[in-house]
Residue frames relative to the residue before (quaternion, step in Angstrom):
aa qw qx qy qz dx dy dz
X 1.0000 0.0000 0.0000 0.0000 0.00 0.00 0.00
X 0.8542 0.0450 -0.0873 0.5105 3.59 -0.77 1.09
X 0.3549 0.7391 -0.5117 0.2567 3.64 1.17 0.27
X 0.6363 0.5385 -0.3422 0.4336 3.58 0.96 -0.77
X 0.6545 0.5044 -0.3074 0.4719 3.58 0.97 -0.82
X 0.6523 0.5160 -0.3153 0.4570 3.58 0.96 -0.84
X 0.6443 0.4974 -0.3166 0.4871 3.58 1.00 -0.79
X 0.6227 0.5555 -0.3279 0.4429 3.58 1.01 -0.86
X 0.6834 0.4834 -0.2799 0.4701 3.56 0.89 -1.04
X 0.6464 0.5266 -0.3130 0.4548 3.56 0.99 -0.82
X 0.6331 0.5375 -0.3197 0.4562 3.57 1.06 -0.81
X 0.6440 0.5159 -0.3122 0.4708 3.59 1.04 -0.82
X 0.6494 0.5077 -0.3137 0.4713 3.59 0.95 -0.88
X 0.6779 0.4960 -0.2914 0.4578 3.60 0.86 -1.02
X 0.6710 0.4967 -0.2944 0.4652 3.57 0.92 -0.93
X 0.6628 0.5096 -0.3122 0.4511 3.57 0.92 -0.78
X 0.6361 0.5220 -0.3166 0.4718 3.53 1.06 -0.80
X 0.6400 0.5077 -0.3239 0.4772 3.62 0.97 -0.78
X 0.6345 0.5482 -0.3100 0.4480 3.55 1.04 -0.86
X 0.6658 0.5066 -0.3028 0.4565 3.54 0.96 -0.93
X 0.6347 0.5171 -0.3209 0.4763 3.59 1.06 -0.75
X 0.6872 0.4819 -0.2855 0.4626 3.54 0.96 -0.87
X 0.5357 0.6644 -0.3778 0.3588 3.58 1.20 -0.63
X 0.6399 0.5685 -0.3167 0.4087 3.57 1.02 -0.84
X 0.7541 0.3843 -0.2216 0.4844 3.55 1.11 -0.54
X 0.5612 0.5912 -0.3847 0.4331 3.61 1.29 0.13
X 0.4095 -0.7007 0.5296 0.2467 3.62 -0.77 1.05
X 0.6306 -0.5578 0.3784 0.3848 3.59 -1.14 0.60
X 0.6343 0.5391 -0.3273 0.4471 3.60 0.99 -0.81
X 0.6632 0.4928 -0.2830 0.4870 3.54 1.01 -0.87
X 0.6287 0.5504 -0.3238 0.4438 3.57 1.00 -0.83
X 0.6563 0.5007 -0.3158 0.4678 3.58 0.96 -0.85
X 0.6533 0.5182 -0.3212 0.4489 3.58 0.98 -0.86
X 0.6395 0.5177 -0.3120 0.4750 3.60 1.00 -0.89
X 0.6248 0.5522 -0.3325 0.4408 3.59 1.01 -0.87
X 0.6833 0.4743 -0.2805 0.4790 3.58 0.93 -0.89
X 0.6189 0.5365 -0.3358 0.4652 3.56 1.06 -0.72
X 0.6360 0.5256 -0.3062 0.4748 3.52 1.04 -0.84
X 0.6311 0.5330 -0.3217 0.4627 3.56 1.04 -0.81
X 0.6581 0.5013 -0.3150 0.4651 3.59 0.90 -0.84
X 0.6599 0.5114 -0.3133 0.4526 3.54 0.96 -0.89
X 0.6703 0.5004 -0.3051 0.4552 3.58 0.94 -0.84
X 0.6038 0.5428 -0.3376 0.4762 3.62 1.11 -0.70
X 0.6726 0.4896 -0.2997 0.4670 3.57 0.89 -0.92
X 0.6170 0.5339 -0.3312 0.4739 3.60 1.04 -0.76
X 0.6419 0.5282 -0.3071 0.4633 3.58 1.00 -0.88
X 0.6766 0.4998 -0.2826 0.4611 3.55 0.87 -1.06
X 0.6557 0.5185 -0.2946 0.4630 3.57 1.00 -0.91
X 0.6523 0.5128 -0.2991 0.4713 3.59 1.03 -0.79
X 0.6418 0.5195 -0.3167 0.4668 3.55 1.00 -0.83
X 0.6658 0.5098 -0.2850 0.4643 3.56 0.94 -0.96
X 0.6640 0.5253 -0.3062 0.4353 3.57 0.93 -0.93
X 0.7576 0.3992 -0.2068 0.4732 3.55 1.07 -0.70
X 0.7195 0.4043 -0.2414 0.5105 3.60 1.28 -0.20
X 0.7189 0.4027 -0.2500 0.5084 3.59 1.16 -0.38
X 0.0535 -0.7894 0.6110 0.0250 3.56 -1.00 0.81
X 0.3174 -0.7416 0.5568 0.1981 3.59 -1.10 0.68
X 0.3748 -0.7326 0.5308 0.2029 3.50 -0.91 0.99
X 0.6851 -0.4747 0.3486 0.4288 3.62 -1.30 0.21
X 0.7032 0.4417 -0.2751 0.4845 3.60 1.11 -0.56
X 0.6263 -0.5680 0.3338 0.4167 3.58 1.26 0.22
X 0.5165 0.6393 -0.4341 0.3688 3.61 1.22 -0.13
X 0.3306 -0.7383 0.5644 0.1647 3.53 -1.21 0.69
X 0.0221 -0.7907 0.6117 -0.0112 3.56 -0.86 0.97
X 0.2239 -0.7710 0.5798 0.1391 3.56 -1.16 0.48
X 0.0008 -0.7949 0.6068 -0.0060 3.57 -1.24 0.43
X 0.7176 0.4544 -0.3374 0.4060 3.52 -1.30 0.42
X 0.3913 0.7463 -0.4821 0.2398 3.58 1.20 0.10
X 0.6669 0.5095 -0.3149 0.4433 3.59 0.92 -0.89
X 0.6530 0.4973 -0.3169 0.4753 3.58 0.96 -0.81
X 0.6117 0.5499 -0.3395 0.4562 3.57 1.05 -0.74
X 0.6576 0.4992 -0.3105 0.4711 3.60 0.91 -0.90
X 0.6769 0.4863 -0.2970 0.4661 3.59 0.84 -1.01
X 0.6316 0.5424 -0.3393 0.4380 3.62 1.00 -0.80
X 0.6937 0.4779 -0.2772 0.4621 3.54 0.85 -0.99
X 0.6758 0.4885 -0.3086 0.4576 3.62 0.91 -0.87
X 0.6934 0.4524 -0.2857 0.4825 3.60 0.81 -0.95
X 0.6488 0.5449 -0.3182 0.4254 3.54 1.02 -0.80
X 0.6971 0.4646 -0.2765 0.4710 3.57 0.91 -0.93
X 0.5890 0.5470 -0.3768 0.4604 3.61 1.14 -0.58
X 0.6662 0.4830 -0.2963 0.4849 3.58 0.97 -0.89
X 0.6632 0.5195 -0.3041 0.4447 3.58 0.94 -0.88
X 0.6520 0.4921 -0.3155 0.4829 3.58 1.00 -0.78
X 0.6416 0.5277 -0.3278 0.4500 3.57 0.95 -0.82
X 0.7238 0.4100 -0.2212 0.5090 3.57 0.99 -0.89
X 0.2819 -0.7854 0.5006 0.2305 3.62 1.29 -0.25
X 0.0705 0.8501 -0.5157 0.0796 3.55 0.94 0.99
X 0.6735 0.5128 -0.2942 0.4437 3.53 0.89 -0.97
X 0.6669 0.5022 -0.2927 0.4662 3.56 0.94 -0.96
X 0.6776 0.4818 -0.3077 0.4626 3.61 0.92 -0.83
X 0.6511 0.5139 -0.3185 0.4589 3.59 0.97 -0.85
X 0.6859 0.4577 -0.2841 0.4892 3.54 0.90 -0.91
X 0.6135 0.5455 -0.3538 0.4482 3.62 1.04 -0.65
X 0.6565 0.4911 -0.3075 0.4831 3.56 0.96 -0.81
X 0.6643 0.4916 -0.3014 0.4756 3.59 0.95 -0.86
X 0.6364 0.5185 -0.3350 0.4626 3.58 1.01 -0.75
X 0.6241 0.5467 -0.3388 0.4438 3.61 1.05 -0.78
X 0.6437 0.5053 -0.3061 0.4864 3.54 1.05 -0.88
X 0.6379 0.5515 -0.3131 0.4369 3.54 0.99 -0.93
X 0.6869 0.4849 -0.2632 0.4730 3.55 0.97 -0.93
X 0.6764 0.5049 -0.2935 0.4488 3.54 0.92 -0.91
X 0.7789 0.3427 -0.1595 0.5005 3.56 0.88 -0.96
X 0.3817 -0.7488 0.4626 0.2821 3.59 1.35 -0.01
X 0.4017 0.7033 -0.4804 0.3365 3.56 0.95 0.92
X 0.2682 -0.7940 0.5298 0.1302 3.56 -0.11 1.34
X 0.8270 0.2130 -0.1831 0.4869 3.57 -0.92 0.98
X 0.3509 0.7660 -0.4814 0.2416 3.59 1.27 0.12
X 0.6872 0.5355 -0.2961 0.3917 3.56 0.71 -1.16
X 0.7130 0.4697 -0.2669 0.4469 3.56 0.72 -1.11
X 0.7085 0.4662 -0.2659 0.4582 3.56 0.90 -0.93
X 0.6256 0.5279 -0.3425 0.4611 3.60 1.06 -0.62
X 0.6836 0.4720 -0.2961 0.4714 3.61 0.82 -0.97
X 0.6824 0.4892 -0.3005 0.4525 3.60 0.82 -0.95
X 0.6583 0.5159 -0.3013 0.4579 3.56 0.92 -0.90
X 0.6672 0.5113 -0.3093 0.4448 3.56 0.86 -0.95
X 0.6806 0.4827 -0.3010 0.4617 3.59 0.88 -0.85
X 0.6566 0.5269 -0.3124 0.4400 3.56 0.90 -0.91
X 0.7497 0.4255 -0.2345 0.4493 3.56 0.83 -1.02
X 0.7164 0.4627 -0.2677 0.4483 3.63 1.06 -0.57
X 0.6941 0.4524 -0.2771 0.4865 3.60 1.17 -0.59
X 0.6181 0.5449 -0.4146 0.3862 3.52 -0.82 1.00
X 0.6498 -0.5550 0.3747 0.3596 3.52 -1.27 0.53
X 0.6256 0.5647 -0.3624 0.3980 3.60 0.93 -0.76
X 0.6375 0.5260 -0.3354 0.4522 3.58 0.98 -0.78
X 0.6922 0.4791 -0.2732 0.4654 3.60 0.94 -0.90
X 0.7264 0.4411 -0.2474 0.4654 3.56 0.70 -1.18
X 0.6383 0.5371 -0.3229 0.4470 3.58 0.98 -0.86
X 0.6797 0.4902 -0.2864 0.4644 3.58 0.92 -0.91
X 0.6478 0.5094 -0.3179 0.4689 3.59 0.99 -0.75
X 0.6509 0.5131 -0.3098 0.4659 3.57 0.97 -0.88
X 0.6460 0.5221 -0.3198 0.4559 3.56 1.01 -0.85
X 0.7160 0.4727 -0.2606 0.4427 3.55 0.89 -0.88
X 0.7435 0.4291 -0.2193 0.4638 3.56 1.00 -0.84
X 0.8170 0.2451 -0.0687 0.5174 3.54 0.95 -0.99
X 0.4231 -0.6921 0.4786 0.3360 3.58 1.21 -0.21
X 0.5223 0.6250 -0.4091 0.4114 3.56 1.23 0.47
X 0.0745 -0.8346 0.5456 -0.0128 3.56 -0.27 1.30
X 0.3174 0.7966 -0.4821 0.1795 3.60 1.20 0.17
X 0.6482 0.5171 -0.3281 0.4526 3.60 0.97 -0.77
X 0.6662 0.4869 -0.2959 0.4812 3.58 1.03 -0.80
X 0.6056 0.5420 -0.3721 0.4484 3.60 1.10 -0.53
X 0.6353 0.5045 -0.3163 0.4917 3.54 1.06 -0.82
X 0.6473 0.5002 -0.3234 0.4756 3.60 0.94 -0.81
X 0.6019 0.5695 -0.3550 0.4329 3.61 1.04 -0.74
X 0.6482 0.5211 -0.3081 0.4620 3.56 0.99 -0.92
X 0.6721 0.4899 -0.2897 0.4737 3.60 0.91 -0.94
X 0.6728 0.4973 -0.2938 0.4623 3.58 0.91 -0.95
X 0.6432 0.5395 -0.3236 0.4365 3.55 1.00 -0.82
X 0.6484 0.5092 -0.3039 0.4775 3.56 1.04 -0.79
X 0.6967 0.4713 -0.2861 0.4590 3.55 0.86 -0.99
X 0.6359 0.5361 -0.3433 0.4364 3.58 1.06 -0.65
X 0.5619 0.5697 -0.3899 0.4557 3.60 1.18 -0.45
X 0.6768 0.4824 -0.2864 0.4767 3.55 0.95 -0.92
X 0.6532 0.5109 -0.3052 0.4683 3.61 0.94 -0.89
X 0.6612 0.5065 -0.3087 0.4594 3.56 0.91 -0.86
X 0.6921 0.4902 -0.2701 0.4558 3.56 1.01 -0.88
X 0.7859 0.3534 -0.1738 0.4768 3.58 1.02 -0.72
X 0.7850 0.3350 -0.1749 0.4909 3.60 1.12 -0.57
X 0.6434 -0.5319 0.3532 0.4224 3.62 0.76 -0.84
X 0.7458 -0.4712 0.2790 0.3792 3.57 -1.39 0.10
X 0.4892 0.6982 -0.4279 0.3001 3.63 1.19 -0.24
X 0.5470 0.6320 -0.3829 0.3933 3.51 1.21 -0.53
X 0.6155 0.5472 -0.3497 0.4465 3.58 1.10 -0.68
X 0.7020 0.4732 -0.2649 0.4617 3.56 0.99 -0.87
X 0.5455 0.6142 -0.4037 0.4028 3.57 1.24 -0.28
X 0.4900 0.6412 -0.4279 0.4070 3.56 1.32 -0.14
X 0.6030 0.5776 -0.3708 0.4065 3.63 1.09 -0.54
X 0.6905 0.4296 -0.3044 0.4959 3.69 0.75 -0.87
X 0.5929 0.5629 -0.3646 0.4457 3.61 1.08 -0.63
X 0.6683 0.5021 -0.2898 0.4661 3.55 0.91 -0.96
X 0.6766 0.4945 -0.2927 0.4604 3.59 0.98 -0.87
X 0.6875 0.4999 -0.2785 0.4470 3.54 0.94 -0.97
X 0.7342 0.4065 -0.2381 0.4889 3.56 0.75 -1.07
X 0.6274 0.5267 -0.3479 0.4560 3.57 1.07 -0.64
X 0.6207 0.5427 -0.3251 0.4631 3.57 1.10 -0.70
X 0.6449 0.5147 -0.3014 0.4779 3.53 1.01 -0.90
X 0.6553 0.5191 -0.3082 0.4540 3.61 0.98 -0.84
X 0.6818 0.4951 -0.2796 0.4603 3.56 0.93 -0.93
X 0.7507 0.3684 -0.1761 0.5194 3.55 1.10 -0.81
X 0.2866 0.8202 -0.4685 0.1605 3.56 1.32 0.16
X 0.6452 0.5476 -0.3217 0.4246 3.61 0.96 -0.87
X 0.6824 0.4663 -0.2715 0.4931 3.57 1.09 -0.75
X 0.7550 0.4518 -0.2150 0.4237 3.59 0.88 -0.96
X 0.5671 0.6499 -0.3949 0.3164 3.60 1.01 -0.73
X 0.6508 0.5244 -0.3615 0.4133 3.68 0.78 -0.75
X 0.7164 0.4354 -0.2421 0.4885 3.59 1.15 -0.58
X 0.7551 0.3863 -0.2173 0.4832 3.58 0.89 -0.94
X 0.5550 0.5576 -0.4339 0.4391 3.52 0.44 1.25
X 0.7929 0.3409 -0.2305 0.4494 3.55 -1.28 0.16
X 0.8533 -0.1171 0.1005 0.4981 3.55 -1.04 -0.78
X 0.6349 0.5383 -0.3331 0.4429 3.59 0.93 -0.79
X 0.6516 0.5045 -0.3158 0.4702 3.60 0.93 -0.90
X 0.6501 0.5136 -0.3272 0.4544 3.58 0.95 -0.80
X 0.6587 0.5101 -0.3153 0.4545 3.57 0.96 -0.81
X 0.6375 0.5124 -0.3207 0.4777 3.60 0.98 -0.83
X 0.6851 0.4936 -0.2819 0.4555 3.61 0.89 -0.92
X 0.5921 0.5580 -0.3590 0.4574 3.57 1.07 -0.73
X 0.6619 0.4929 -0.2882 0.4857 3.58 0.91 -0.93
X 0.6589 0.5383 -0.2987 0.4322 3.53 0.95 -0.95
X 0.6995 0.4616 -0.2851 0.4651 3.56 0.95 -0.83
X 0.5242 0.5707 -0.4261 0.4668 3.60 1.20 -0.22
X 0.6380 0.5133 -0.3132 0.4811 3.61 1.03 -0.79
X 0.6233 0.5204 -0.3474 0.4690 3.57 1.01 -0.73
X 0.6407 0.5247 -0.3214 0.4593 3.58 0.99 -0.79
X 0.6294 0.5321 -0.3262 0.4629 3.58 1.07 -0.76
X 0.6111 0.5418 -0.3345 0.4702 3.58 1.08 -0.71
X 0.6467 0.5236 -0.3085 0.4610 3.54 1.01 -0.82
X 0.6143 0.5339 -0.3265 0.4806 3.57 1.05 -0.76
X 0.6573 0.5164 -0.3007 0.4592 3.56 0.96 -0.85
X 0.6097 0.5564 -0.3388 0.4515 3.57 1.09 -0.72
X 0.6331 0.5555 -0.3334 0.4236 3.58 1.06 -0.74
X 0.4313 -0.7696 0.3930 0.2592 3.55 1.24 -0.40
X 0.5771 0.6165 -0.3748 0.3827 3.58 1.22 -0.32
X 0.7800 0.1099 -0.0243 0.6155 3.54 0.99 -0.96
X 0.1994 -0.7730 0.5916 0.1131 3.54 -1.14 0.64
X 0.1077 -0.7987 0.5915 0.0244 3.54 -0.49 1.23
X 0.3839 -0.7070 0.5402 0.2468 3.57 -0.88 0.91
X 0.1875 -0.8555 0.4761 0.0790 3.51 0.40 1.38
X 0.6345 0.5615 -0.3410 0.4072 3.62 0.94 -0.79
X 0.6054 0.5683 -0.3569 0.4279 3.56 1.16 -0.54
X 0.6264 0.5245 -0.3319 0.4716 3.63 1.28 -0.30
X 0.4239 0.7426 -0.4516 0.2547 3.64 1.20 -0.24
X 0.6357 0.5294 -0.3572 0.4336 3.68 0.91 -0.77
X 0.5252 0.6393 -0.4155 0.3779 3.62 1.18 -0.40
X 0.6004 0.5788 -0.3611 0.4173 3.59 1.11 -0.59
X 0.6612 0.5112 -0.3042 0.4571 3.61 1.18 -0.49
X 0.5526 0.6435 -0.4063 0.3398 3.62 1.13 -0.43
X 0.6477 0.5032 -0.3587 0.4457 3.73 0.78 -0.76
X 0.7007 0.4419 -0.3210 0.4591 3.68 0.73 -0.77
X 0.6223 0.5308 -0.3371 0.4663 3.57 1.09 -0.62
X 0.6502 0.4917 -0.3068 0.4912 3.57 1.06 -0.77
X 0.6245 0.5178 -0.3425 0.4738 3.62 1.03 -0.69
X 0.6333 0.5305 -0.3222 0.4623 3.60 1.03 -0.77
X 0.6445 0.5119 -0.3097 0.4760 3.58 0.98 -0.89
X 0.6511 0.5389 -0.3079 0.4368 3.57 0.92 -0.92
X 0.6381 0.5600 -0.3209 0.4198 3.55 1.07 -0.80
X 0.6934 0.4537 -0.2701 0.4902 3.57 1.21 -0.48
X 0.5680 0.6107 -0.3657 0.4132 3.57 1.30 -0.28
X 0.5067 -0.6532 0.4506 0.3369 3.59 -0.99 0.64
């Protein structure tokens, strides 16, 4: 029980630690180049995730899409709620306070980015449900490998906060694993695809932030993840 989540969290900590050690030997020019490369990679991952959850192939090979309107409403309503609650400001404020108190340069940016990247996506949800219901942690083991590699890059280019992002990952995925029996009937099929499509938009936003030209308050979009399940709940009461 929860072995997959524990391995995932450990991989993030280990990768982040390796990245911090490697950071000392990386010239500033190289660090900036790697940062931008990471941004491009994260943007591509986001686009790929959006396409995988919104595009379907027919028996005749034709491609169709769906869920665009719900995606738009989710993002708009989500960011309105996020801005009203000032989620990004509060999360960054808390991270900055830790950074100042512990003298950890780059903690805030790496913690927020790492947490969002590792928690948003189908692998976190499906892997946790499989681990809780069937004792099958194989999806989370694959995710652990990917997260461990990306945490090396994040640790080397952004700071020590990536190590601490293992905590929300453990809480989030561990919670899904423990509640798997209750959540599985709902977190599947079309609803899961809709949630993941929104989630991968957030991943794309993180990639844009890595590029350094524009800064999107990605955490303010987190309430958007709640819109698809709320809409599904409303639909269940409609005739």
